[in-house]
All heavy atoms as TSV, in Angstrom:
chain	resi	resn	atom	element	x	y	z
A	1	MET	N	N	19.157	13.213	-9.847
A	1	MET	CA	C	19.394	14.702	-9.753
A	1	MET	C	C	18.217	15.515	-10.462
A	1	MET	O	O	17.820	16.467	-10.122
A	1	MET	CB	C	20.746	15.091	-10.320
A	1	MET	CG	C	21.094	16.487	-10.216
A	1	MET	SD	S	21.363	16.883	-8.449
A	1	MET	CE	C	22.372	18.334	-8.553
A	2	LYS	N	N	17.930	14.926	-11.614
A	2	LYS	CA	C	16.949	15.667	-12.484
A	2	LYS	C	C	15.600	15.764	-11.722
A	2	LYS	O	O	14.904	16.716	-11.572
A	2	LYS	CB	C	16.785	14.919	-13.758
A	2	LYS	CG	C	15.683	15.497	-14.798
A	2	LYS	CD	C	15.700	14.717	-16.078
A	2	LYS	CE	C	14.571	15.234	-16.970
A	2	LYS	NZ	N	14.573	14.506	-18.212
A	3	ASN	N	N	15.316	14.658	-10.984
A	3	ASN	CA	C	13.866	14.644	-10.259
A	3	ASN	C	C	14.072	15.696	-9.200
A	3	ASN	O	O	13.099	16.242	-8.785
A	3	ASN	CB	C	13.533	13.228	-9.726
A	3	ASN	CG	C	13.164	12.275	-10.772
A	3	ASN	OD1	O	12.726	12.781	-11.854
A	3	ASN	ND2	N	13.359	10.967	-10.695
A	4	LEU	N	N	15.221	15.680	-8.459
A	4	LEU	CA	C	15.392	16.639	-7.357
A	4	LEU	C	C	15.208	17.987	-7.825
A	4	LEU	O	O	14.466	18.742	-7.246
A	4	LEU	CB	C	16.813	16.491	-6.734
A	4	LEU	CG	C	17.151	17.650	-5.733
A	4	LEU	CD1	C	16.283	17.493	-4.611
A	4	LEU	CD2	C	18.591	17.417	-5.325
A	5	MET	N	N	15.688	18.419	-8.975
A	5	MET	CA	C	15.617	19.864	-9.555
A	5	MET	C	C	14.157	19.979	-9.869
A	5	MET	O	O	13.659	21.097	-9.680
A	5	MET	CB	C	16.510	19.970	-10.693
A	5	MET	CG	C	18.088	19.833	-10.245
A	5	MET	SD	S	18.505	20.777	-8.747
A	5	MET	CE	C	18.285	22.464	-9.335
A	6	ALA	N	N	13.472	19.066	-10.470
A	6	ALA	CA	C	12.084	19.266	-10.769
A	6	ALA	C	C	11.279	19.450	-9.712
A	6	ALA	O	O	10.418	20.320	-9.619
A	6	ALA	CB	C	11.586	17.960	-11.669
A	7	GLN	N	N	11.622	18.815	-8.463
A	7	GLN	CA	C	10.724	18.932	-7.176
A	7	GLN	C	C	10.991	20.332	-6.633
A	7	GLN	O	O	10.095	21.032	-6.237
A	7	GLN	CB	C	11.088	17.794	-6.255
A	7	GLN	CG	C	10.529	16.484	-6.537
A	7	GLN	CD	C	11.079	15.365	-5.679
A	7	GLN	OE1	O	12.120	15.585	-5.026
A	7	GLN	NE2	N	10.317	14.357	-5.727
A	8	PHE	N	N	12.256	20.659	-6.794
A	8	PHE	CA	C	12.793	21.974	-6.193
A	8	PHE	C	C	11.905	23.104	-6.973
A	8	PHE	O	O	11.389	24.067	-6.392
A	8	PHE	CB	C	14.172	22.195	-6.306
A	8	PHE	CG	C	14.684	23.483	-5.660
A	8	PHE	CD1	C	14.793	23.631	-4.307
A	8	PHE	CD2	C	15.108	24.365	-6.560
A	8	PHE	CE1	C	15.308	24.731	-3.746
A	8	PHE	CE2	C	15.773	25.627	-6.063
A	8	PHE	CZ	C	15.755	25.815	-4.569
A	9	TYR	N	N	12.031	23.116	-8.261
A	9	TYR	CA	C	11.520	24.182	-9.103
A	9	TYR	C	C	9.961	24.234	-9.090
A	9	TYR	O	O	9.353	25.142	-9.118
A	9	TYR	CB	C	12.161	24.199	-10.482
A	9	TYR	CG	C	13.574	24.614	-10.583
A	9	TYR	CD1	C	14.550	23.828	-10.978
A	9	TYR	CD2	C	13.784	25.919	-10.054
A	9	TYR	CE1	C	15.826	24.202	-11.113
A	9	TYR	CE2	C	15.195	26.377	-10.182
A	9	TYR	CZ	C	16.208	25.588	-10.719
A	9	TYR	OH	O	17.461	26.029	-10.709
A	10	GLY	N	N	9.465	22.898	-8.983
A	10	GLY	CA	C	7.982	22.858	-8.726
A	10	GLY	C	C	7.490	23.515	-7.688
A	10	GLY	O	O	6.471	24.241	-7.544
A	11	PHE	N	N	8.260	23.304	-6.328
A	11	PHE	CA	C	7.922	23.914	-5.162
A	11	PHE	C	C	7.827	25.440	-5.259
A	11	PHE	O	O	7.017	26.108	-4.732
A	11	PHE	CB	C	8.864	23.454	-4.063
A	11	PHE	CG	C	8.599	23.809	-2.688
A	11	PHE	CD1	C	7.569	23.207	-1.915
A	11	PHE	CD2	C	9.279	24.881	-2.118
A	11	PHE	CE1	C	7.288	23.642	-0.738
A	11	PHE	CE2	C	8.931	25.323	-0.941
A	11	PHE	CZ	C	8.003	24.665	-0.146
A	12	ILE	N	N	8.918	25.906	-5.951
A	12	ILE	CA	C	9.105	27.369	-6.181
A	12	ILE	C	C	7.873	27.873	-6.946
A	12	ILE	O	O	7.300	28.870	-6.605
A	12	ILE	CB	C	10.392	27.747	-6.747
A	12	ILE	CG1	C	11.466	27.395	-5.732
A	12	ILE	CG2	C	10.484	29.199	-7.118
A	12	ILE	CD1	C	12.879	27.648	-6.163
A	13	ALA	N	N	7.513	27.204	-8.127
A	13	ALA	CA	C	6.518	27.503	-9.117
A	13	ALA	C	C	5.222	27.651	-8.442
A	13	ALA	O	O	4.296	28.309	-8.685
A	13	ALA	CB	C	6.476	26.615	-10.250
A	14	LYS	N	N	4.947	26.636	-7.431
A	14	LYS	CA	C	3.629	26.800	-6.708
A	14	LYS	C	C	3.670	27.661	-5.506
A	14	LYS	O	O	2.784	27.690	-4.609
A	14	LYS	CB	C	3.424	25.364	-6.105
A	14	LYS	CG	C	3.229	24.209	-7.172
A	14	LYS	CD	C	3.053	22.942	-6.660
A	14	LYS	CE	C	2.837	21.849	-7.706
A	14	LYS	NZ	N	2.784	20.417	-7.144
A	15	ASN	N	N	4.716	28.576	-5.410
A	15	ASN	CA	C	4.877	29.582	-4.250
A	15	ASN	C	C	4.934	28.857	-2.966
A	15	ASN	O	O	4.324	29.326	-1.956
A	15	ASN	CB	C	3.694	30.647	-4.268
A	15	ASN	CG	C	3.882	31.514	-5.512
A	15	ASN	OD1	O	4.956	31.927	-5.927
A	15	ASN	ND2	N	2.792	31.837	-6.061
A	16	GLY	N	N	5.632	27.645	-2.886
A	16	GLY	CA	C	5.681	26.955	-1.648
A	16	GLY	C	C	6.469	27.775	-0.621
A	16	GLY	O	O	7.389	28.548	-0.914
A	17	ASP	N	N	5.978	27.576	0.641
A	17	ASP	CA	C	6.686	28.348	1.809
A	17	ASP	C	C	7.537	27.241	2.460
A	17	ASP	O	O	6.918	26.437	3.220
A	17	ASP	CB	C	5.757	28.968	2.624
A	17	ASP	CG	C	6.362	29.723	3.763
A	17	ASP	OD1	O	7.573	29.662	3.928
A	17	ASP	OD2	O	5.573	30.374	4.591
A	18	PRO	N	N	8.882	27.272	2.391
A	18	PRO	CA	C	9.707	26.456	3.187
A	18	PRO	C	C	9.627	26.431	4.677
A	18	PRO	O	O	10.002	25.444	5.368
A	18	PRO	CB	C	11.183	26.726	2.716
A	18	PRO	CG	C	11.021	28.139	2.279
A	18	PRO	CD	C	9.704	28.304	1.772
A	19	LEU	N	N	9.073	27.472	5.218
A	19	LEU	CA	C	8.833	27.570	6.657
A	19	LEU	C	C	7.593	26.956	7.130
A	19	LEU	O	O	7.438	26.420	8.271
A	19	LEU	CB	C	8.990	28.949	7.098
A	19	LEU	CG	C	10.199	29.814	6.707
A	19	LEU	CD1	C	10.189	31.202	7.103
A	19	LEU	CD2	C	11.426	29.128	7.466
A	20	SER	N	N	6.642	26.789	6.240
A	20	SER	CA	C	5.481	26.156	6.717
A	20	SER	C	C	4.940	25.028	5.933
A	20	SER	O	O	4.062	24.257	6.433
A	20	SER	CB	C	4.124	27.229	6.704
A	20	SER	OG	O	4.097	27.711	5.361
A	21	ASP	N	N	5.302	24.827	4.722
A	21	ASP	CA	C	4.966	23.717	3.814
A	21	ASP	C	C	5.885	22.607	4.191
A	21	ASP	O	O	7.197	22.837	4.213
A	21	ASP	CB	C	4.794	24.102	2.386
A	21	ASP	CG	C	3.812	25.226	2.195
A	21	ASP	OD1	O	2.953	25.320	2.913
A	21	ASP	OD2	O	4.003	25.865	1.155
A	22	SER	N	N	5.318	21.303	3.926
A	22	SER	CA	C	6.424	20.164	3.717
A	22	SER	C	C	7.213	20.132	2.561
A	22	SER	O	O	6.563	20.521	1.463
A	22	SER	CB	C	5.586	18.905	4.032
A	22	SER	OG	O	4.844	18.529	3.038
A	23	LEU	N	N	8.412	19.823	2.639
A	23	LEU	CA	C	9.272	19.938	1.587
A	23	LEU	C	C	9.300	18.676	0.852
A	23	LEU	O	O	9.526	17.600	1.389
A	23	LEU	CB	C	10.712	20.171	2.031
A	23	LEU	CG	C	10.822	21.773	2.694
A	23	LEU	CD1	C	12.351	21.796	3.077
A	23	LEU	CD2	C	10.328	22.818	1.816
A	24	PRO	N	N	9.199	18.626	-0.533
A	24	PRO	CA	C	9.256	17.394	-1.252
A	24	PRO	C	C	10.741	17.023	-1.689
A	24	PRO	O	O	11.005	16.107	-2.472
A	24	PRO	CB	C	8.404	17.662	-2.529
A	24	PRO	CG	C	8.526	19.207	-2.761
A	24	PRO	CD	C	8.736	19.618	-1.365
A	25	PHE	N	N	11.577	17.736	-1.145
A	25	PHE	CA	C	13.150	17.543	-1.417
A	25	PHE	C	C	13.813	17.741	-0.142
A	25	PHE	O	O	13.326	18.015	0.955
A	25	PHE	CB	C	13.552	18.392	-2.453
A	25	PHE	CG	C	13.245	19.869	-2.137
A	25	PHE	CD1	C	14.010	20.755	-1.299
A	25	PHE	CD2	C	12.113	20.379	-2.758
A	25	PHE	CE1	C	13.629	21.970	-0.988
A	25	PHE	CE2	C	11.688	21.724	-2.440
A	25	PHE	CZ	C	12.422	22.521	-1.620
A	26	ALA	N	N	15.159	17.273	-0.112
A	26	ALA	CA	C	15.934	17.293	1.116
A	26	ALA	C	C	16.306	18.766	1.394
A	26	ALA	O	O	16.484	19.569	0.550
A	26	ALA	CB	C	17.295	16.664	0.934
A	27	SER	N	N	16.312	19.068	2.720
A	27	SER	CA	C	16.726	20.407	3.188
A	27	SER	C	C	18.141	20.488	3.575
A	27	SER	O	O	18.842	19.425	3.563
A	27	SER	CB	C	15.880	20.861	4.310
A	27	SER	OG	O	16.044	20.036	5.489
A	28	PHE	N	N	18.616	21.768	3.895
A	28	PHE	CA	C	20.017	21.666	4.433
A	28	PHE	C	C	20.164	20.990	5.728
A	28	PHE	O	O	21.244	20.430	5.962
A	28	PHE	CB	C	20.327	23.287	4.607
A	28	PHE	CG	C	20.633	23.983	3.284
A	28	PHE	CD1	C	19.704	24.763	2.801
A	28	PHE	CD2	C	21.800	23.696	2.586
A	28	PHE	CE1	C	19.984	25.526	1.681
A	28	PHE	CE2	C	22.087	24.366	1.370
A	28	PHE	CZ	C	21.066	25.302	0.934
A	29	ASP	N	N	19.212	20.934	6.484
A	29	ASP	CA	C	19.123	20.293	7.801
A	29	ASP	C	C	19.328	18.729	7.476
A	29	ASP	O	O	20.021	18.060	8.136
A	29	ASP	CB	C	17.770	20.445	8.713
A	29	ASP	CG	C	17.837	21.903	9.188
A	29	ASP	OD1	O	18.980	22.454	9.453
A	29	ASP	OD2	O	16.729	22.299	9.519
A	30	ASP	N	N	18.644	18.162	6.481
A	30	ASP	CA	C	18.736	16.773	6.108
A	30	ASP	C	C	20.227	16.535	5.684
A	30	ASP	O	O	20.791	15.597	6.068
A	30	ASP	CB	C	17.850	16.471	4.945
A	30	ASP	CG	C	16.314	16.474	5.244
A	30	ASP	OD1	O	16.020	16.349	6.500
A	30	ASP	OD2	O	15.450	17.014	4.450
A	31	GLY	N	N	20.734	17.420	4.860
A	31	GLY	CA	C	22.093	17.258	4.314
A	31	GLY	C	C	23.228	17.334	5.508
A	31	GLY	O	O	24.090	16.527	5.500
A	32	HIS	N	N	22.899	18.169	6.546
A	32	HIS	CA	C	23.651	18.304	7.764
A	32	HIS	C	C	23.715	17.002	8.634
A	32	HIS	O	O	24.755	16.438	8.891
A	32	HIS	CB	C	23.363	19.343	8.634
A	32	HIS	CG	C	24.120	19.566	9.827
A	32	HIS	ND1	N	23.667	19.231	11.063
A	32	HIS	CD2	C	25.405	19.922	10.019
A	32	HIS	CE1	C	24.566	19.388	12.032
A	32	HIS	NE2	N	25.632	19.775	11.436
A	33	ALA	N	N	22.461	16.440	8.708
A	33	ALA	CA	C	22.199	15.229	9.440
A	33	ALA	C	C	23.042	14.027	8.689
A	33	ALA	O	O	23.714	13.237	9.353
A	33	ALA	CB	C	20.736	14.791	9.615
A	34	ASN	N	N	22.876	13.950	7.416
A	34	ASN	CA	C	23.689	13.022	6.659
A	34	ASN	C	C	25.028	12.973	6.777
A	34	ASN	O	O	25.888	12.068	6.958
A	34	ASN	CB	C	23.191	13.007	5.178
A	34	ASN	CG	C	21.887	12.283	4.922
A	34	ASN	OD1	O	21.599	11.222	5.425
A	34	ASN	ND2	N	21.032	13.016	4.145
A	35	ALA	N	N	25.675	14.278	6.765
A	35	ALA	CA	C	27.094	14.498	6.844
A	35	ALA	C	C	27.574	14.078	8.281
A	35	ALA	O	O	28.628	13.471	8.379
A	35	ALA	CB	C	27.427	16.061	6.647
A	36	CYS	N	N	26.839	14.385	9.419
A	36	CYS	CA	C	27.151	13.910	10.607
A	36	CYS	C	C	27.235	12.478	10.817
A	36	CYS	O	O	28.186	11.844	11.402
A	36	CYS	CB	C	26.226	14.366	11.595
A	36	CYS	SG	S	26.163	16.436	11.835
A	37	ILE	N	N	26.237	11.784	10.265
A	37	ILE	CA	C	26.196	10.321	10.203
A	37	ILE	C	C	27.517	9.780	9.425
A	37	ILE	O	O	28.043	8.811	9.941
A	37	ILE	CB	C	24.884	9.757	9.536
A	37	ILE	CG1	C	23.833	10.072	10.558
A	37	ILE	CG2	C	24.956	8.236	9.455
A	37	ILE	CD1	C	22.376	9.842	9.962
A	38	LEU	N	N	27.736	10.283	8.320
A	38	LEU	CA	C	28.924	9.886	7.520
A	38	LEU	C	C	30.277	10.140	8.263
A	38	LEU	O	O	31.176	9.223	8.249
A	38	LEU	CB	C	28.902	10.518	6.187
A	38	LEU	CG	C	27.933	10.090	5.184
A	38	LEU	CD1	C	27.836	10.842	3.921
A	38	LEU	CD2	C	28.079	8.624	4.786
A	39	ASP	N	N	30.274	11.259	8.944
A	39	ASP	CA	C	31.591	11.480	9.765
A	39	ASP	C	C	31.583	10.523	10.826
A	39	ASP	O	O	32.749	10.031	11.174
A	39	ASP	CB	C	31.420	12.997	10.348
A	39	ASP	CG	C	31.586	14.079	9.412
A	39	ASP	OD1	O	32.111	13.711	8.306
A	39	ASP	OD2	O	31.294	15.250	9.782
A	40	ALA	N	N	30.466	10.191	11.522
A	40	ALA	CA	C	30.532	9.173	12.538
A	40	ALA	C	C	31.044	7.678	11.984
A	40	ALA	O	O	31.739	6.949	12.659
A	40	ALA	CB	C	29.198	8.972	13.364
A	41	ILE	N	N	30.517	7.503	10.766
A	41	ILE	CA	C	30.840	6.148	10.123
A	41	ILE	C	C	32.417	6.010	9.964
A	41	ILE	O	O	33.150	5.025	10.164
A	41	ILE	CB	C	30.229	5.899	8.872
A	41	ILE	CG1	C	28.564	5.584	9.128
A	41	ILE	CG2	C	30.711	4.814	8.039
A	41	ILE	CD1	C	27.753	5.705	7.965
A	42	VAL	N	N	32.955	7.136	9.424
A	42	VAL	CA	C	34.420	7.202	9.145
A	42	VAL	C	C	35.059	7.043	10.401
A	42	VAL	O	O	36.209	6.333	10.530
A	42	VAL	CB	C	34.693	8.492	8.377
A	42	VAL	CG1	C	36.328	8.670	8.185
A	42	VAL	CG2	C	34.173	8.464	6.947
A	43	GLU	N	N	34.796	7.739	11.503
A	43	GLU	CA	C	35.552	7.790	12.852
A	43	GLU	C	C	35.351	6.362	13.387
A	43	GLU	O	O	36.425	5.817	13.882
A	43	GLU	CB	C	34.983	8.802	13.662
A	43	GLU	CG	C	35.620	8.942	14.916
A	43	GLU	CD	C	35.099	9.962	16.018
A	43	GLU	OE1	O	34.272	10.756	15.540
A	43	GLU	OE2	O	35.639	9.985	17.109
A	44	SER	N	N	34.188	5.698	13.333
A	44	SER	CA	C	34.048	4.431	13.698
A	44	SER	C	C	34.866	3.436	13.128
A	44	SER	O	O	35.477	2.538	13.795
A	44	SER	CB	C	32.585	4.037	13.707
A	44	SER	OG	O	32.294	2.652	14.070
A	45	SER	N	N	35.008	3.646	11.869
A	45	SER	CA	C	35.946	2.728	11.024
A	45	SER	C	C	37.395	2.803	11.446
A	45	SER	O	O	38.116	1.864	11.636
A	45	SER	CB	C	35.671	2.889	9.529
A	45	SER	OG	O	36.648	2.182	8.778
A	46	LYS	N	N	37.685	4.087	11.651
A	46	LYS	CA	C	39.184	4.313	11.953
A	46	LYS	C	C	39.528	3.791	13.452
A	46	LYS	O	O	40.585	3.089	13.580
A	46	LYS	CB	C	39.477	5.725	11.959
A	46	LYS	CG	C	39.542	6.387	10.580
A	46	LYS	CD	C	39.906	7.661	10.538
A	46	LYS	CE	C	40.066	8.338	9.171
A	46	LYS	NZ	N	40.159	9.785	9.125
A	47	LYS	N	N	38.547	3.955	14.266
A	47	LYS	CA	C	38.740	3.562	15.805
A	47	LYS	C	C	38.361	2.097	15.945
A	47	LYS	O	O	38.589	1.482	17.049
A	47	LYS	CB	C	38.055	4.541	16.706
A	47	LYS	CG	C	38.561	5.893	16.729
A	47	LYS	CD	C	37.837	6.768	17.748
A	47	LYS	CE	C	38.443	8.034	17.790
A	47	LYS	NZ	N	37.721	8.942	18.917
A	48	ARG	N	N	37.576	1.642	15.020
A	48	ARG	CA	C	37.132	0.154	15.121
A	48	ARG	C	C	36.271	-0.017	16.329
A	48	ARG	O	O	36.420	-0.867	17.172
A	48	ARG	CB	C	38.203	-0.773	15.045
A	48	ARG	CG	C	38.989	-0.542	13.730
A	48	ARG	CD	C	39.957	-1.631	13.391
A	48	ARG	NE	N	39.490	-2.977	13.079
A	48	ARG	CZ	C	38.718	-3.401	12.198
A	48	ARG	NH1	N	38.278	-2.691	11.285
A	48	ARG	NH2	N	38.518	-4.804	12.030
A	49	GLU	N	N	35.382	0.934	16.590
A	49	GLU	CA	C	34.456	0.924	17.781
A	49	GLU	C	C	33.288	1.725	17.459
A	49	GLU	O	O	33.142	2.568	16.522
A	49	GLU	CB	C	35.060	1.438	18.990
A	49	GLU	CG	C	35.563	2.994	18.982
A	49	GLU	CD	C	36.242	3.396	20.164
A	49	GLU	OE1	O	37.063	2.674	20.747
A	49	GLU	OE2	O	35.978	4.487	20.562
A	50	TRP	N	N	32.204	1.593	18.239
A	50	TRP	CA	C	30.922	2.434	17.996
A	50	TRP	C	C	31.180	3.899	18.307
A	50	TRP	O	O	31.882	4.128	19.294
A	50	TRP	CB	C	29.788	1.814	18.899
A	50	TRP	CG	C	29.237	0.525	18.509
A	50	TRP	CD1	C	29.588	-0.740	19.084
A	50	TRP	CD2	C	28.353	0.193	17.428
A	50	TRP	NE1	N	28.907	-1.759	18.358
A	50	TRP	CE2	C	28.072	-1.146	17.411
A	50	TRP	CE3	C	27.801	1.042	16.507
A	50	TRP	CZ2	C	27.320	-1.696	16.587
A	50	TRP	CZ3	C	26.802	0.493	15.565
A	50	TRP	CH2	C	26.572	-0.903	15.564
A	51	ILE	N	N	30.658	4.663	17.594
A	51	ILE	CA	C	30.739	6.198	17.827
A	51	ILE	C	C	29.317	6.751	17.903
A	51	ILE	O	O	28.463	6.422	17.067
A	51	ILE	CB	C	31.471	6.797	16.619
A	51	ILE	CG1	C	32.978	6.296	16.459
A	51	ILE	CG2	C	31.488	8.264	16.810
A	51	ILE	CD1	C	33.886	6.499	17.622
A	52	ARG	N	N	29.013	7.518	18.800
A	52	ARG	CA	C	27.783	8.260	18.962
A	52	ARG	C	C	27.736	9.444	17.981
A	52	ARG	O	O	28.760	10.122	17.845
A	52	ARG	CB	C	27.657	8.912	20.364
A	52	ARG	CG	C	26.258	9.501	20.534
A	52	ARG	CD	C	26.017	9.828	22.012
A	52	ARG	NE	N	26.116	8.731	22.882
A	52	ARG	CZ	C	25.094	7.872	23.144
A	52	ARG	NH1	N	23.950	8.083	22.479
A	52	ARG	NH2	N	25.231	6.854	24.089
A	53	VAL	N	N	26.760	9.430	17.184
A	53	VAL	CA	C	26.505	10.424	16.151
A	53	VAL	C	C	26.268	11.981	16.910
A	53	VAL	O	O	25.389	12.006	17.702
A	53	VAL	CB	C	25.446	10.250	15.130
A	53	VAL	CG1	C	25.322	11.343	14.194
A	53	VAL	CG2	C	25.596	8.901	14.414
A	54	SER	N	N	27.150	12.828	16.563
A	54	SER	CA	C	27.026	14.232	17.092
A	54	SER	C	C	26.379	15.133	15.977
A	54	SER	O	O	27.006	15.254	14.901
A	54	SER	CB	C	28.315	14.735	17.475
A	54	SER	OG	O	28.206	16.152	17.910
A	55	TYR	N	N	25.165	15.760	16.358
A	55	TYR	CA	C	24.528	16.535	15.309
A	55	TYR	C	C	24.786	18.095	15.554
A	55	TYR	O	O	24.083	18.949	15.044
A	55	TYR	CB	C	23.045	16.308	15.346
A	55	TYR	CG	C	22.544	14.934	14.878
A	55	TYR	CD1	C	22.343	13.988	15.766
A	55	TYR	CD2	C	22.713	14.732	13.453
A	55	TYR	CE1	C	22.019	12.778	15.325
A	55	TYR	CE2	C	22.320	13.329	13.127
A	55	TYR	CZ	C	21.992	12.501	13.988
A	55	TYR	OH	O	21.662	11.219	13.484
A	56	ASP	N	N	25.899	18.434	16.482
A	56	ASP	CA	C	26.208	19.782	16.751
A	56	ASP	C	C	26.719	20.441	15.607
A	56	ASP	O	O	27.398	19.834	14.757
A	56	ASP	CB	C	27.222	19.742	17.884
A	56	ASP	CG	C	26.681	19.240	19.150
A	56	ASP	OD1	O	25.526	19.221	19.465
A	56	ASP	OD2	O	27.643	18.751	19.934
A	57	MET	N	N	26.464	21.717	15.496
A	57	MET	CA	C	26.867	22.633	14.273
A	57	MET	C	C	28.266	23.201	14.775
A	57	MET	O	O	28.544	23.516	15.865
A	57	MET	CB	C	25.971	23.589	13.950
A	57	MET	CG	C	24.684	22.910	13.283
A	57	MET	SD	S	23.624	24.224	12.607
A	57	MET	CE	C	23.511	23.638	11.022
């Protein structure tokens, strides 16, 4: 967590532009993708079958 915050604040200090610069930390889209994958894992475990990951919002 400490490294994540250092990367985040460093990006801000360098006047990084999140719309055009590559991010040295996870974005909200990355978090959403991970949450979708975890939801599919839980559903797969309950149904005991393969589940297609849905990235819909």
